[in-house]
C-alpha positions in Angstrom: -113.9 -9.4 51.7 -110.9 -9.8 49.3 -107.5 -8.5 49.7 -103.9 -9.5 50.2 -102.9 -10.7 53.7 -102.4 -8.0 56.2 -104.9 -5.5 53.9 -106.9 -5.5 57.2 -109.9 -8.2 56.4 -110.1 -9.3 60.2 -110.2 -5.6 61.8 -112.7 -4.6 59.2 -115.0 -7.6 59.5 -114.7 -6.8 63.1 -116.0 -3.4 63.0 -118.7 -4.2 60.3 -120.1 -7.0 62.2 -120.6 -4.9 65.1 -122.1 -1.8 63.3 -124.1 -3.9 61.0 -125.2 -6.8 63.5 -123.9 -9.5 61.0 -122.0 -12.5 62.0 -118.2 -12.2 61.1 -116.8 -15.6 60.0 -113.2 -15.7 59.7 -111.5 -19.0 58.0 -108.3 -18.2 60.0 -110.2 -18.4 63.2 -112.4 -21.3 62.4 -109.3 -23.1 61.1 -107.4 -22.3 64.5 -110.3 -23.8 66.4 -110.2 -26.8 64.2 -106.6 -27.7 64.8 -107.4 -27.4 68.5 -110.2 -29.5 68.1 -108.3 -32.2 66.5 -108.9 -31.6 62.7 -105.7 -32.7 60.8 -106.9 -31.5 57.5 -107.1 -28.0 59.1 -102.9 -28.3 60.0 -101.9 -27.2 56.6 -102.3 -23.6 57.4 -99.7 -23.9 59.9 -97.2 -24.3 57.0 -98.5 -21.1 55.5 -100.1 -22.6 52.6 -103.9 -22.4 51.7 -106.3 -24.9 52.9 -107.7 -27.0 50.3 -111.0 -26.2 48.7 -112.9 -29.0 50.2 -111.7 -28.4 53.7 -112.5 -24.5 53.8 -115.7 -25.5 52.2 -116.6 -28.0 54.9 -115.8 -25.5 57.6 -117.5 -22.6 55.9 -120.8 -23.3 54.2 -122.6 -25.2 57.2 -122.2 -21.7 59.0 -124.2 -19.6 56.4 -127.6 -20.0 57.8 -127.7 -17.1 60.1 -130.9 -15.2 59.2 -129.3 -11.7 59.4 -126.7 -12.8 57.0 -122.8 -13.2 57.3 -119.7 -11.4 56.4 -117.0 -13.6 55.1 -113.1 -13.3 55.9 -110.8 -15.5 54.0 -113.1 -17.4 52.1 -113.3 -17.9 49.1 -109.9 -17.8 48.1 -110.0 -19.8 44.9 -112.3 -19.7 41.8 -113.5 -23.3 42.8 -114.4 -22.1 46.4 -116.3 -18.9 44.9 -118.3 -21.2 42.7 -119.3 -23.7 45.5 -120.4 -20.7 47.6 -122.2 -19.2 44.7 -124.1 -22.4 44.1 -125.0 -22.4 47.7 -126.2 -18.8 48.4 -126.3 -15.4 46.5 -124.0 -12.7 47.8 -125.1 -8.9 48.3 -121.5 -7.4 47.8 -117.9 -8.3 47.7 -115.3 -5.9 49.1 -111.9 -5.4 47.6 -109.5 -4.1 50.2 -106.7 -2.0 48.4 -103.6 -0.5 49.5 -100.1 0.1 48.4 -97.1 -2.4 48.9 -95.1 -0.4 51.1 -98.1 0.0 53.4 -99.2 -3.4 53.4 -95.5 -4.2 54.5 -95.3 -2.0 57.4 -98.7 -3.7 58.5 -97.6 -7.0 58.4 -94.5 -6.3 60.2 -96.5 -4.9 63.1 -98.9 -7.5 63.6 -98.8 -9.7 67.1 -101.5 -12.0 68.8 -102.1 -13.0 72.0 -100.6 -16.7 72.4 -103.2 -17.6 75.0 -106.6 -16.1 74.0 -105.9 -14.9 70.2 -106.6 -11.3 70.5 -105.1 -9.1 67.7 -102.7 -6.3 68.3 -100.6 -4.0 66.1 -97.4 -2.3 67.3 -98.4 0.9 65.7 -101.9 1.1 64.9 -103.4 -0.8 67.6 -100.6 -1.5 70.5 -101.2 -3.4 73.7 -101.4 -0.9 76.8 -98.3 -3.2 78.4 -95.7 -4.1 75.7 -95.9 -7.7 74.9 -98.9 -8.2 76.9 -102.4 -8.9 76.1 -104.7 -6.4 77.5 -107.7 -9.2 77.8 -105.7 -11.8 79.2 -102.4 -10.9 80.2 -101.0 -13.7 77.9 -97.7 -13.1 75.8 -97.8 -11.6 72.4 -95.9 -12.8 69.5 -96.3 -13.5 65.7 -99.1 -16.1 64.5 -96.7 -18.9 63.0 -99.1 -19.7 60.2 -98.9 -16.2 58.9 -96.8 -13.6 60.0 -93.3 -14.9 59.9 -91.5 -13.6 56.9 -91.4 -16.9 55.2 -94.9 -17.4 55.6 -95.7 -14.0 54.5 -94.0 -14.4 51.4 -95.7 -18.0 50.9 -99.1 -16.5 51.6 -98.5 -13.3 49.1 -97.6 -15.5 46.3 -100.4 -17.8 46.9 -102.9 -14.7 47.1 -101.3 -13.5 43.7 -101.5 -16.9 42.0 -105.2 -17.7 43.5 -107.1 -15.3 45.2 -106.3 -12.4 42.8 -108.3 -14.1 40.0 -111.5 -13.6 42.1 -111.3 -9.9 41.6 -112.1 -10.5 37.8 -114.6 -13.0 38.6 -116.6 -10.8 40.9 -116.2 -7.8 38.9 -117.8 -9.4 35.9 -121.0 -10.3 38.4 -121.1 -6.7 39.4 -120.7 -7.2 43.0 -117.1 -6.3 43.5 -116.8 -2.7 45.5 -113.3 -1.4 45.7 -112.2 0.4 49.0 -109.0 2.4 49.8 -107.8 0.5 53.0 -104.5 2.2 53.4 -106.3 4.7 56.2 -107.2 4.1 60.0 -109.6 1.5 61.0 -112.3 4.2 61.2 -111.6 5.6 57.9 -111.7 2.2 56.4 -114.9 1.0 57.8 -116.6 4.3 56.8 -115.4 3.8 53.4 -116.6 0.1 53.7 -120.1 1.1 54.7 -120.5 3.6 51.9 -119.6 1.1 49.4 -122.2 -1.2 50.8 -124.8 1.4 51.0 -124.2 2.5 47.3 -126.7 1.4 44.7 
């Protein structure tokens, strides 16, 4: 899946994983787990920067051997990563999540994550039952420091425009790119994605 930070890749990935029975591989989750495991190379995300190509590829490629396939969220993010992935395994499709800047800004401002278990929420679209507390474990909700502070959002948006946006042309040239409107509800976006994936 391609799209700017806040486009809904994580939410869509979870829904498609459940409906299609395909493992959802989130680079962000893998990196946060790597940091907890003491991987110093992964700590670069705490500054809001993209992970170096070799680190991202080292974390992702060994996990792509599931017989039922995979759904990638956050990888590839550069042309170098895309070429490494293409050399490792073919892809069936690439989903590009598109939405307006104003909708994107509203989404980013409302994102929250449980500081204890990592469960994700949105103050408007998917709020917790009790304000500020996680439904799953009761932990406190906050901003993801590596992604959701205003400063980090600006850095990540700039990096997306400079690096990841070039992947659109790369995958369009291969015929793999499927554009979907991701401005609607999670249910509608998932329906749009499944239609795009089933299209010839």
